[in-house]
C-alpha positions in Angstrom: 75.5 78.4 113.8 78.7 78.1 115.6 81.9 79.4 116.9 85.5 78.9 115.9 88.8 78.3 117.7 89.1 82.2 117.9 85.8 82.7 119.8 87.6 83.1 123.1 89.4 86.2 121.7 86.2 88.1 120.9 86.1 90.1 124.1 89.7 91.2 123.7 89.1 92.1 120.1 86.0 94.1 120.9 87.7 96.2 123.7 91.3 96.4 122.6 91.8 95.8 118.8 88.6 97.2 117.4 89.1 100.8 118.7 92.6 100.9 117.0 91.4 99.1 113.9 88.5 101.5 113.4 91.2 104.3 112.7 92.1 102.7 109.4 89.7 99.9 108.5 87.4 102.0 106.3 90.2 103.0 103.9 92.7 100.1 103.8 92.3 97.3 101.2 91.0 94.1 102.7 89.3 95.9 105.6 85.9 97.5 106.1 83.7 98.9 108.8 80.2 97.6 109.3 77.8 100.1 110.8 74.7 98.6 112.3 72.2 99.2 115.1 71.9 97.2 118.2 68.7 95.1 118.4 68.0 95.9 122.0 69.8 99.2 122.6 69.2 100.9 119.2 72.7 102.2 119.6 74.9 102.6 116.5 77.9 100.4 116.3 80.9 100.4 114.0 82.6 97.0 113.7 85.9 96.6 111.8 86.0 93.5 109.6 88.2 91.7 107.0 86.2 91.9 103.8 86.6 90.6 100.2 84.8 91.8 97.1 83.2 89.0 95.0 81.4 90.5 92.0 78.6 92.6 93.3 78.9 91.1 96.8 81.1 91.8 99.8 82.0 88.7 101.8 83.2 88.7 105.4 84.7 85.5 106.9 83.2 85.0 110.4 86.5 84.4 112.2 84.6 84.2 115.6 81.5 82.4 114.2 78.1 83.6 113.3 76.9 83.9 117.0 78.6 87.3 117.5 76.4 90.4 118.1 77.2 92.3 115.0 76.2 89.4 112.7 73.0 88.9 114.6 72.2 92.7 114.4 72.9 92.9 110.7 70.9 89.8 109.9 68.0 90.9 112.1 67.9 94.4 110.5 68.2 92.9 107.0 71.2 95.1 106.1 73.8 97.6 107.2 76.2 100.2 105.9 79.7 99.2 104.9 82.7 101.5 104.6 85.3 100.2 102.3 88.3 102.0 100.7 86.8 105.3 101.7 83.4 104.5 100.1 80.0 104.0 101.9 78.0 101.1 100.5 74.4 100.1 101.5 74.1 96.4 102.1 70.7 94.6 102.1 69.7 90.9 102.5 72.9 89.6 104.1 73.2 85.9 103.7 74.9 83.4 106.0 76.9 81.0 103.8 78.4 77.8 105.1 81.5 76.9 103.0 84.0 74.3 104.4 86.1 74.8 101.3 86.6 78.5 102.3 86.5 79.6 98.6 85.5 83.1 99.6 88.9 83.6 101.4 91.9 84.9 99.4 94.4 82.1 99.0 96.8 83.2 101.7 94.0 83.3 104.3 92.6 79.8 103.4 95.2 78.0 105.5 94.5 80.2 108.5 90.8 79.7 108.0 91.3 76.0 107.9 93.3 76.0 111.1 90.8 78.2 112.9 87.9 76.1 111.4 86.2 79.0 109.7 83.3 77.7 107.6 80.8 80.6 108.0 80.7 83.7 105.8 78.4 86.6 105.6 77.7 87.4 101.9 76.5 91.0 101.6 75.0 92.1 98.3 75.6 95.7 97.3 72.2 97.2 96.7 72.5 100.9 97.6 74.4 103.9 96.5 78.1 104.1 96.9 79.4 107.5 98.0 82.9 108.8 98.5 83.7 109.9 102.0 85.0 113.4 102.3 87.4 113.9 105.2 
């Protein structure tokens, strides 16, 4: 498992961009919020992500690599909750996929993914109920 050219930005993203992004990521197309528990702390975390739908799966490009805490937490727990477009989805059995062709990325993001050297993706099958968030 590795990191990408963007890994050095992870701390800035965590402390600056994520708090702002959480305000809209659960309802805007192309974004989602992964809710997971910390392995050591047991604390609940909400991490905004760029997410694509592929059939019955959601796929997240790991722009910072697979060594980040939220990916490790989700994989260790065997799942998470994902808020997308105002819906809550239960994810189980997340799978780390290595794909140098970046076929999971929408076409406009493939070039950015190539430059940043994104080759890792988290495929997250939808297995649980989907509910609509109310307010």
